[in-house]
C-alpha positions as CSV (number, residue, x, y, z in Angstrom):
1,X,0.7,-21.7,-24.1
2,X,-2.4,-20.7,-26.1
3,X,-4.6,-17.7,-25.4
4,X,-7.4,-20.1,-24.5
5,X,-5.2,-22.1,-22.0
6,X,-3.9,-18.8,-20.5
7,X,-7.3,-17.4,-19.7
8,X,-8.7,-20.8,-18.7
9,X,-5.9,-21.3,-16.2
10,X,-6.2,-17.7,-15.0
11,X,-9.9,-18.1,-14.5
12,X,-9.6,-21.4,-12.7
13,X,-7.1,-20.0,-10.2
14,X,-9.2,-16.9,-9.6
15,X,-12.5,-18.8,-9.2
16,X,-10.7,-21.3,-6.9
17,X,-9.8,-18.4,-4.6
18,X,-13.0,-16.3,-5.1
19,X,-15.5,-19.1,-4.7
20,X,-16.7,-18.9,-1.1
21,X,-15.4,-21.6,1.1
22,X,-13.8,-22.0,4.5
23,X,-10.9,-19.6,3.7
24,X,-13.2,-17.1,2.0
25,X,-15.6,-17.0,5.0
26,X,-12.7,-16.8,7.5
27,X,-11.3,-13.8,5.6
28,X,-14.6,-12.0,5.4
29,X,-15.3,-12.6,9.1
30,X,-11.8,-11.3,10.0
31,X,-12.1,-8.2,7.7
32,X,-15.5,-7.5,9.1
33,X,-14.1,-7.3,12.6
34,X,-10.5,-6.1,12.1
35,X,-10.5,-4.4,8.7
36,X,-8.5,-4.7,5.4
37,X,-5.0,-4.7,6.9
38,X,-5.7,-7.9,8.9
39,X,-7.4,-9.4,5.8
40,X,-4.3,-8.6,3.7
41,X,-2.0,-10.4,6.1
42,X,-4.3,-13.3,6.2
43,X,-4.5,-13.8,2.4
44,X,-0.7,-13.3,2.2
45,X,-0.2,-16.3,4.5
46,X,-2.9,-18.3,2.8
47,X,-1.2,-17.7,-0.6
48,X,1.4,-20.3,0.4
49,X,-1.3,-22.9,0.7
50,X,-2.9,-21.8,-2.6
51,X,0.4,-22.3,-4.4
52,X,1.1,-25.6,-2.7
53,X,-2.3,-27.2,-3.5
54,X,-2.5,-25.6,-6.9
55,X,0.9,-27.0,-7.9
56,X,-0.1,-30.5,-6.6
57,X,-3.4,-30.2,-8.5
58,X,-1.8,-29.3,-11.8
59,X,0.8,-32.0,-11.3
60,X,-2.0,-34.6,-10.8
61,X,-3.9,-33.3,-13.9
62,X,-0.8,-33.3,-16.1
63,X,0.2,-36.8,-14.8
64,X,-3.2,-38.3,-15.5
65,X,-3.5,-36.6,-18.9
66,X,-0.1,-38.1,-19.9
67,X,-1.5,-41.6,-19.0
68,X,-4.4,-41.3,-21.3
69,X,-7.8,-39.7,-21.9
70,X,-9.8,-42.3,-20.1
71,X,-8.1,-41.6,-16.7
72,X,-8.6,-37.9,-17.3
73,X,-12.3,-38.5,-18.0
74,X,-12.6,-40.5,-14.8
75,X,-10.9,-37.7,-12.9
76,X,-13.5,-35.3,-14.4
77,X,-16.3,-37.5,-13.2
78,X,-14.9,-37.9,-9.7
79,X,-14.1,-34.2,-9.3
80,X,-17.5,-33.2,-10.6
81,X,-19.3,-35.5,-8.3
82,X,-17.2,-34.2,-5.4
83,X,-18.2,-30.6,-6.2
84,X,-21.8,-31.6,-6.4
85,X,-21.7,-33.3,-3.0
86,X,-20.1,-30.2,-1.4
87,X,-22.7,-28.0,-3.2
88,X,-25.7,-30.0,-2.0
89,X,-24.4,-29.9,1.6
90,X,-24.1,-26.1,1.4
91,X,-27.5,-25.7,-0.2
92,X,-29.0,-27.7,2.7
93,X,-27.1,-25.9,5.4
94,X,-29.3,-24.5,8.2
95,X,-26.7,-22.0,9.4
96,X,-23.8,-20.1,7.9
97,X,-20.4,-21.9,8.1
98,X,-17.1,-20.4,8.9
99,X,-18.3,-17.1,10.5
100,X,-16.0,-17.4,13.6
101,X,-13.2,-14.9,13.5
102,X,-9.8,-16.6,12.9
103,X,-6.5,-14.9,13.3
104,X,-7.3,-11.7,15.0
105,X,-4.0,-11.5,16.7
106,X,-1.7,-13.1,14.1
107,X,-3.5,-13.0,10.8
108,X,-0.3,-13.8,8.7
109,X,0.4,-17.0,10.7
110,X,-3.3,-17.9,10.8
111,X,-3.6,-17.6,7.0
112,X,-0.5,-19.7,6.5
113,X,-1.7,-22.5,8.8
114,X,-5.2,-22.3,7.4
115,X,-4.1,-22.5,3.8
116,X,-1.6,-25.3,4.2
117,X,-3.7,-27.5,6.5
118,X,-7.1,-27.1,4.8
119,X,-8.1,-30.7,4.0
120,X,-10.5,-29.7,1.2
121,X,-8.0,-27.5,-0.7
122,X,-6.4,-30.2,-2.8
123,X,-9.5,-32.0,-4.1
124,X,-11.3,-28.7,-4.7
125,X,-8.3,-27.2,-6.6
126,X,-8.1,-30.4,-8.7
127,X,-11.8,-30.2,-9.4
128,X,-11.7,-26.5,-10.3
129,X,-8.7,-26.8,-12.6
130,X,-10.1,-30.0,-14.2
131,X,-13.4,-28.3,-15.0
132,X,-11.9,-25.2,-16.6
133,X,-8.6,-26.4,-18.0
134,X,-9.8,-29.8,-19.1
135,X,-10.7,-28.6,-22.6
136,X,-7.0,-28.0,-23.2
137,X,-5.8,-31.4,-21.8
138,X,-4.0,-32.1,-25.1
139,X,-1.7,-29.2,-24.4
140,X,-0.8,-30.1,-20.8
141,X,2.7,-31.5,-20.6
142,X,5.4,-31.5,-18.0
143,X,7.4,-28.9,-20.0
144,X,4.5,-26.5,-20.0
145,X,3.5,-27.1,-16.4
146,X,5.8,-24.4,-14.9
147,X,4.3,-21.7,-17.2
148,X,0.8,-22.9,-16.4
149,X,1.6,-22.7,-12.7
150,X,3.0,-19.2,-13.1
151,X,-0.3,-18.1,-14.8
152,X,-2.2,-19.7,-11.9
153,X,-0.1,-17.8,-9.4
154,X,-1.0,-14.6,-11.2
155,X,-4.7,-15.6,-10.8
156,X,-4.2,-16.2,-7.1
157,X,-2.7,-12.8,-6.6
158,X,-5.5,-11.0,-8.6
159,X,-8.2,-12.9,-6.8
160,X,-6.6,-12.0,-3.4
161,X,-6.5,-8.3,-4.3
162,X,-10.2,-8.4,-5.3
163,X,-11.1,-10.3,-2.1
164,X,-9.4,-7.9,0.3
165,X,-10.8,-4.9,-1.5
166,X,-14.4,-6.2,-1.4
167,X,-14.1,-7.6,2.1
168,X,-13.2,-4.2,3.6
169,X,-16.2,-2.4,2.2
170,X,-18.6,-1.3,5.0
171,X,-21.7,-2.6,3.1
172,X,-20.1,-5.9,2.5
173,X,-19.0,-6.3,6.1
174,X,-22.6,-5.6,7.3
175,X,-24.1,-7.9,4.7
176,X,-21.8,-10.8,5.5
177,X,-22.4,-10.6,9.2
178,X,-26.2,-10.4,8.7
179,X,-26.7,-12.8,5.7
180,X,-24.0,-15.4,6.1
181,X,-26.5,-18.2,5.3
182,X,-27.3,-16.7,1.9
183,X,-23.5,-16.6,1.1
184,X,-23.2,-20.3,2.1
185,X,-26.1,-21.3,-0.2
186,X,-24.7,-19.4,-3.1
187,X,-21.5,-21.3,-2.6
188,X,-23.5,-24.5,-2.9
189,X,-25.2,-23.5,-6.1
190,X,-21.9,-22.5,-7.7
191,X,-20.3,-25.8,-6.8
192,X,-23.2,-27.8,-8.1
193,X,-23.1,-25.9,-11.4
194,X,-19.3,-26.5,-11.8
195,X,-19.7,-30.1,-10.8
196,X,-22.4,-30.7,-13.4
197,X,-20.2,-29.1,-16.1
198,X,-17.3,-31.4,-15.2
199,X,-19.4,-34.5,-15.3
200,X,-21.0,-33.4,-18.6
201,X,-17.6,-32.7,-20.2
202,X,-16.2,-36.1,-19.1
203,X,-19.2,-37.9,-20.6
204,X,-19.1,-36.0,-23.8
205,X,-15.4,-36.7,-24.2
206,X,-15.9,-40.4,-23.7
207,X,-18.8,-40.5,-26.2
208,X,-16.6,-38.8,-28.8
209,X,-14.0,-41.4,-28.5
210,X,-16.4,-44.4,-28.3
């Protein structure tokens, strides 16, 4: 585990959680109505899903990496394209997504179900880890995978702490309820930028080997 891989993994995990998406928007809507305590229970339940999908994503990345650089480059292209498609949809959105309050009565259970059943969690986590950890693909082995996942888990926890702290701020609660569409479009821009980076890295890697 190098310093670069440590911070790349930590950043990938944190950005995966912090980048606005369905769970992010559900948390902010819940915190805006019920406060930080409900938000804390929600992200605690959702952490199970983060760990599940993050583990599967890293396993897929390590597995593809062990099969050869070409497959890893193809994964980078596909993941990058996927993020760009999601980003464009968000940029073109005419109304904010995910503003309905979920889990007002049982936030822990709601977070658990929301995190485990989110159909976009796996491809987005694969894409995010591929973009940021891809530079260290030569270091990714099955022996190192548990340590990498432990670092990712730390990133999930840190990001959840930041989210709950920010979501409970009165100004943030008012802004979210008033300007949800702006948040949705910022999500789109972020995804497009990360997707473009993934595609560019994959193309550059292929050219260097060609």
